[in-house]
C-alpha positions in Angstrom: 54.4 58.1 34.0 54.9 58.2 37.8 56.7 54.9 37.9 59.0 55.9 35.0 59.9 59.1 36.7 60.8 57.2 40.0 62.9 54.7 38.1 64.7 57.2 36.1 65.3 59.5 39.1 66.8 56.4 41.0 69.1 55.7 38.2 70.4 59.3 37.9 70.9 59.5 41.7 72.8 56.2 41.7 75.2 57.4 38.9 75.8 60.7 40.8 76.3 58.9 44.1 78.8 56.4 42.5 80.7 59.3 40.9 80.9 61.1 44.2 81.6 58.6 46.8 83.4 55.6 45.2 87.2 56.1 45.1 87.6 55.6 41.4 91.2 57.2 41.5 92.6 53.8 42.3 91.1 52.4 39.1 91.0 55.3 36.7 93.5 58.0 35.9 90.8 60.7 35.6 87.8 62.2 37.5 84.8 59.9 36.9 82.6 62.7 38.1 84.1 65.1 35.5 83.6 62.5 32.8 80.0 62.0 33.7 79.5 65.8 33.6 81.1 66.0 30.2 78.8 63.2 28.8 75.8 65.1 30.1 77.1 68.3 28.4 77.6 66.4 25.1 74.0 65.0 25.2 72.6 68.3 26.3 74.3 70.2 23.5 73.0 67.6 21.0 69.5 68.1 22.2 69.8 71.9 22.2 71.2 72.0 18.7 68.6 69.5 17.4 65.8 71.9 18.7 67.4 74.7 16.8 67.5 72.7 13.7 63.8 71.9 13.9 63.3 75.7 14.2 65.2 76.1 11.0 68.5 77.6 12.3 71.5 76.5 10.3 74.2 75.5 12.7 77.4 73.3 12.8 75.9 70.9 15.3 78.9 68.5 15.8 81.4 71.3 15.7 79.4 73.0 18.4 79.3 69.8 20.4 83.0 69.3 20.0 83.8 72.8 21.1 81.4 72.4 24.1 83.0 69.2 25.3 86.5 70.9 25.4 85.3 73.2 28.2 84.7 70.5 30.8 87.7 68.4 29.7 89.9 71.3 30.2 88.6 71.8 33.7 89.0 68.1 34.5 92.7 68.1 33.3 93.2 71.5 35.2 94.2 73.1 31.9 94.8 76.8 32.6 97.4 78.5 30.4 96.4 82.0 31.6 94.4 83.2 34.5 91.6 84.4 32.4 91.8 81.7 29.8 88.0 81.1 29.7 87.5 84.6 28.3 90.2 84.0 25.7 88.6 80.7 24.8 85.2 82.3 24.2 86.8 84.9 21.9 88.6 82.1 20.0 85.2 80.2 19.7 83.6 83.3 18.2 86.4 83.8 15.7 86.3 80.2 14.7 82.4 80.2 14.2 82.9 83.4 12.1 85.5 81.6 9.9 83.2 78.7 9.5 80.7 81.0 8.0 83.0 81.7 5.1 82.2 78.4 3.7 78.4 79.3 3.3 77.0 79.9 -0.1 74.5 82.4 1.4 75.0 85.3 3.7 71.4 85.4 5.2 71.1 84.2 8.7 74.8 84.4 9.5 74.4 86.5 12.7 71.6 84.3 14.0 73.5 81.1 13.4 76.6 82.3 15.0 74.8 83.7 18.0 72.7 80.6 18.6 75.7 78.3 18.4 77.7 80.4 20.7 74.7 80.7 23.1 74.3 76.9 23.2 77.9 76.4 24.0 77.8 79.0 26.9 74.4 78.1 28.1 74.8 74.2 28.2 78.6 73.5 28.4 80.0 76.5 30.3 77.2 76.8 32.8 77.1 73.0 33.6 80.9 72.9 33.8 80.8 74.9 37.0 79.9 71.7 38.7 83.5 70.7 38.0 84.8 74.0 39.4 82.8 73.4 42.6 84.6 70.1 43.1 87.9 72.0 43.4 86.7 74.3 46.2 87.2 73.5 49.9 84.6 70.9 50.9 84.2 70.3 47.1 82.4 67.0 47.1 80.0 68.2 49.9 79.3 71.4 48.0 78.6 69.5 44.8 76.3 67.1 46.7 74.6 70.1 48.3 73.9 72.1 45.1 72.5 68.9 43.3 70.4 68.0 46.3 68.9 71.5 46.8 68.3 72.0 43.1 66.8 68.5 42.3 64.7 68.3 45.5 63.3 71.7 44.4 62.4 70.1 41.0 60.8 67.1 42.7 58.9 69.2 45.2 57.5 71.5 42.5 56.4 68.4 40.4 54.7 66.5 43.3 53.0 69.5 45.0 52.0 71.0 41.7 50.5 67.8 40.2 48.5 67.3 43.4 47.6 70.8 44.7 48.3 73.1 41.8 45.4 75.3 40.8 46.9 78.7 40.0 49.0 78.9 36.8 52.5 80.4 37.3 53.4 81.6 33.8 50.9 79.9 31.4 52.5 81.7 28.4 55.8 79.9 29.0 54.8 76.7 30.9 51.1 75.9 31.1 51.5 73.1 33.7 53.6 75.0 36.2 51.6 76.4 39.1 52.2 78.9 42.0 51.5 76.0 44.5 54.2 73.9 42.7 56.6 76.7 42.8 56.1 77.2 46.5 56.4 73.5 47.1 59.7 73.4 45.2 61.1 76.2 47.3 60.2 74.3 50.5 61.8 71.2 49.3 65.0 73.1 48.3 65.2 74.5 51.9 64.8 71.0 53.2 67.6 69.9 51.0 69.8 72.7 52.3 69.1 71.7 55.9 69.9 68.0 55.1 73.4 69.1 54.1 74.3 70.2 57.7 76.5 67.0 58.4 79.0 67.7 55.7 79.1 71.5 55.3 80.4 74.0 57.9 77.4 76.3 57.9 74.6 77.1 60.3 71.1 75.8 59.7 70.0 79.4 58.9 72.8 79.7 56.2 71.8 76.4 54.8 68.2 77.4 54.6 69.2 80.6 52.9 71.3 78.5 50.4 68.4 76.2 49.8 66.0 79.1 49.1 68.5 80.7 46.8 69.1 77.5 44.8 65.3 76.9 44.7 64.6 80.3 43.3 67.5 80.3 40.8 66.7 76.6 39.8 63.1 77.5 38.9 64.4 80.4 36.8 66.5 77.9 35.0 63.7 75.6 34.5 61.5 78.4 33.1 64.2 79.5 30.8 64.4 76.1 29.1 60.7 76.1 28.9 60.9 79.4 27.1 63.4 78.0 24.6 61.3 74.8 24.0 58.2 77.0 23.5 60.1 79.0 20.9 61.2 75.8 19.2 57.7 74.3 19.5 58.8 71.1 21.2 57.4 69.5 24.4 60.6 67.9 25.6 64.2 68.5 24.6 64.6 64.7 23.9 63.4 61.3 25.1 66.6 59.7 26.4 65.2 59.5 29.9 62.0 57.5 30.2 59.2 59.5 31.8 61.4 62.6 32.2 62.2 63.8 28.7 65.7 64.6 27.6 68.9 65.3 29.4 68.4 69.1 29.0 65.0 68.8 30.7 66.8 67.2 33.7 69.8 69.7 34.0 68.0 72.9 33.1 67.6 74.1 36.7 71.3 73.2 37.5 72.5 75.3 34.5 71.7 78.4 36.6 72.4 77.2 40.1 75.9 75.8 39.4 77.5 79.0 38.4 75.6 81.1 41.0 76.5 78.6 43.7 80.2 78.5 42.6 80.6 82.3 42.7 78.9 82.6 46.1 81.0 79.9 47.6 84.2 81.4 46.1 83.5 84.5 48.2 82.2 82.8 51.4 85.0 80.2 51.6 87.9 82.6 51.2 
């Protein structure tokens, strides 16, 4: 299991590094990083909706995935017909899902089906798409690297410290294997991740430590939130696409929360 985690982590880091630092614009007419984010969203939505199906929720899986993919693609293409187009898009999604329910033969479960489908689109697609928004900020690639580094180092720290020193359960009802020691270790690793970002971000070490701590806390909340969803759906992992690490959703769960929080914070700080 340890070897599989190391190999899978190395592959993921290599993909991210290639998307960030190789000048693909000379070869491709689009943002490779944005395309990779879109692929992750599609796979994450597939896993999320599959978990819901196992729970017995009737959803339009592939319609939801299709709608979810439109969100990052619109950001990659810089599609913005109105200043608040995202709110308009969410309203249109809700109306479309309601119209889809007219085809049902039974009325029971309509509210649950619509709500969970919309929740999946917002939770996986919209939240993860903030990584694309981060790219378009000043120091965009540096900021994207920073939020990924701080969040994923926190995940790594929580796993290694928790597996070796963990004794006190954090929230056993939600995630029996997570410990207080692992949580503290994750926060320390996230702070270290923030400090490492000093060469390519115009912030002081104190500010970077604060960012690392914030990303660590929010990332752990994201991780626990997905654990709560899996517990409700009675599954151990969201999928098995990544050897030794579970599904795509298991890997991006912490980023789903840190990406939008980091974007809104930086939108204010960098003005």
